[in-house]
N, C-alpha and C positions, 0 to 999 in steps of 0.2 A: 495800134499805138507804136509798135515797134517799126512799122513801115515809116510812120511819122517821124519817129526819131532818126531812122537811118537817112532820111532825105532832108533833115533840117538844114536850113541855112545858118551858118554860125560865123562867129566872130569873137574877138577877145573880150569878154564881159568886164574884167578888171578895168579896162579902158572904156567901158561903156559901148563897145563895138559889136555886140552880138545881136543881130536883128530879131531873132526869135525871142530872145530874152526881153528884149524891148517890147515886142508885140504882146507877149504874156502879161508884163508888168503894166502896160497901159490898159490892157483889157480888165485886169484885175481892179485897179483904181477906178476905172469907169463903172464896173458892176456895182461897186461899193460908194459910189458918189465922192470919192476923194481924188486929190490932185495926183498921186504917185504912188509907186509901189516898188519893192525891192525883193528880188528872187533870193531865197536863202536855202541851204542843203537840209536843214531841219526845223521842225517846228518849235524846238526849245530855242534855238538861235533866233527864230523870228520873235518869239515872245521876249526874250532878253532885249534884243534891239529896240523893240516897241517900247517896252516899259522903261527904258533907260532914257527915251525921248521926252518922258513926262514926269520922270522922277529921279533925283539925283542923291549924291553922296549926303548922308544924314538926315534923308527925308524918308517917308514911309508910304506903303501902298496898303489900302484895305482890300481884303478879298475873303471869298467864303473858305471855311476851314480845309476843305478838301480839293481846293483848287490846283489845277495842274502847276501853275507858277509857285505855288508854296509847297507842293508835296513831291513833284515828280521832276524837278529840274535841278536837283543836286545842289541847291544852294547857289546857283549860278548868278542870281540877281545881286545877291549880297557880295559875292566873289568879285564880279565885274564892275557893278554899279554902286556898291556901298549902301544900298537901301535895306530898311527893314520892313517886315510886313505884320500886320495885326488882322485877326480873322474873326468872322461871325460865322455862326453855325445854323445851316438851314436843312431840313430833312431831305429836301429834294435839290439841294445845291443852288437855291434860288436866292434872290435879292431880299434882304431883311432891311428895309429902309430904316425902320425905328433904330436898328442896331447900328446902321452906319451913322445915323445922325448922333447917337450917343458916343460912338468911337471917334468921330471926326476931331481932329486936333489942328486948329489954326496955328499960325506962327506965333508963338507966345515968348520969344525970346530964347535965350540959352538955357532952357529949363526942361522943354518937352520936345519930342519929335514931332515936327510938323508933317500933316497929312497932305502929300502932293497928288495922289491919284486913287482911284477906286477901280478895281478890276473885277470883271464878270466873265464867266465862261459859258458859252452856248454853242452846242449842247454841253451839258456837265458830265465829263467823262466818269468821275468816280462816284457820282450820284446816280449813274446808271443811264446816261444819255439823255437825261432829262432836259426839257425844253425851259427857256426862260421867257414868260410872256412879254410880248412888245410893251404892253402898258406899263409893266413893272421897270422895264428898261427905261422907258421915256421919262417915267417918275424919277428915276436914279439920275438921268442926264439933267432934268431940271433942277434937282437938288444939287448935283456937283457944280452946275453953272451958278447957283446962288451962294456958293461957298468958295468958289474959285479954284475947284479941284479938276483934274482931268479925268477922263474915263478911258480905260483900256479894255478892249474886248478880246479875249481868246476865242478866236472863232475857228479853231482847228476843225471842228464839225458844224460850221455854221451852214454847210450845204444841206446837212440833214434836218436842221431847223427850218431852212428855207422850204425843203419839199414836204415836211411834216405839216407846215402850218400855211403855206401859200404866201408867207410874208415876203415882199420884195427884198432883194439883197441890199438895195440902196437904203431901205428903212433901218435895217440892222446897222448899216454903215453910219447913218445919222446919229446914233447914240454914241459913237466912239470918237475920240480924238485920235486914236491910233489903234490899230487892230493887227491880228496875225491870223492867217488862214493857212490850212493845210491841204495839199494836193495829193499827198500819198496815203491818206487814210480811206474814206469811202469812195473818193474819185479814182482811186487805183492807180495813180502815177507811181513810178518806182521810187522817186526821189523828190522832194521839193515842197516848200512853204513860201509864204511871202509876208512881209511887213506891208501895211497899207496906211497911208496917212497924207500930212501935207508935205509940199515939196521940201520945206526945210527939214522936217523930221526924217524924211527919206535920204536927204543928202546927208545928214548926220550919221544915219544908220549905215549908209555906204561905207563911210570911213571907218566905223566901228566893226562892220562885218570883216573888213579887211584886217583890221587890228586883231580880231579873234580867229584869223586863220580861215575865214570863210570867203575869201576872194577866189573866184572861179574862172577859168578860161573859156574854152569852146563848150559853154554849158548849155548851149541852144539844143543840143540833143536831148538834154532832160527838160527844158522848158517847153520842147515840142510835145513831150508826153503830157504835160500839164495842159496845154492847149487843146489836145486830143480829148483829155477828160473832161474839160469845161464843155466841149461840143458833144460828146457822147454818153457821159457817166453821170450826170446830174439827176435827171428825172429818174433813172433807173434806181436811185436809193430808196424810193418807195418799195421795191422788191426787198431789199434788206430788212426795211421795217416790218414787213409781213412776215419775213422769215424769222425775225427776232420774236414776234408774238407766238409763232409756232413752237419755237424752242421753250419760251416761258411756259406754255402750257404743258409741255412735256415735262418741265422741271418742277411743276406744282407752283409756278409763279402766276400771279393774276395777269393775264395779258394786257388788261386794261391799264396797267401800271407801267407798261413798256411803251415809251413814246417814240423811240427811234429805233436804233440798230445794237443797242446794249442790253444784256440781260444780266442781272445781279442775283446770285443765289447764295443765301446764307446757310452755311453747314458747319459744324464742329469738326468734321473730318475732311475739311476742304482739300488739304494737301493729298491725302489718300485717294480722294476721288479724281484729282488731276492725274495721278499715277495710273489709276485704274482705267480712266477714259483714254489715256494715251495707249495703254496695252491694247485697246480695242480700236485704235486707229482715229480717236477724236481728240483733238488738241484744244484744251481750255486752260485758263490761267487763273492763279490766285492774285488777288490785289489787297490781301489782308489775311491774317491767320485763320479766319472763318469765312471768307468771302471768295466766292467763284465769280469771275466774269467771263461772259460769252459775247463775242462780237461777230456780227454778220457783216460780210462784204462781198464784192462782186466775184471773188474767186471761190465763192461757196454758193453752188447753185442749189435748186430746190430739192433735188435728189440727194445731195450731200447733206442738207438741212434735215431732211426726212431720216436719214440714216443716223445723224448725230442725235436726233430727237429720241430715236428708238434706243440707242445706246445709253444716252443720259437718264431716260425713264426708267430703264432696268436697273441702273447703278443707284439711282435716287429712290427707288422703291415706289 
């Protein structure tokens, strides 16, 4: 990957003149069956740009209560776009279509906030890397079409969903008007995400990317890492999924509940366990006062996973 970055052909991306960035954007759009894509420095920026193409000031987006756009983007959607969110709750982060139907608000004049879009996250980060079944996503797409709402897909970990289920990327792309994908998580690029959608949505997002300070110059050196990741790091995600199940078993979590590369462990002493694991050379994190999250990725090989499993099993008793 570093060799690919060092030898990348570059230009000024603010002017659309970086050939490596253009290659990455065209490839990502094609993989998901959309017209265009836009390279961004972060996944949060990609989500903000994507959502604002389908929802505007004074409108709302419906999403699951633990969705990244609602919980972990520091209110950026409200700050930049002036939207609000309402949420449903699903134990596995999935689609509750009955709840969506009940929550949906058509434009009823100057009394209620109208629903502009519905957002889903696949895989769902804070629900433990869980998968959203394609049939549920398809049903949501059909409902959204029937009421004139857009669908946003937070696909930061869509690659994990693709490998775990065998579902073609274009099938996931077909349920979304606009989506965001990440290259710097499981795929292992050092930097980079993308917005994917229609040509008009991407043209609008390019303007807003610059407005938000995300205009980049010879960024082909980073896009080259993304291209390398697409060529070499997708199918190997299956290793991460296997490693996560090994960690789950060591932590007393049913490995059958671990669908991809995230293990969630509930413990009242979560913070103390993080500190104790760090003292033994194993880095894990809390995502709540009683919740540990373990994430496997390409920088953690089988030997490291085995060692982490031994340490965590000892700490967790």
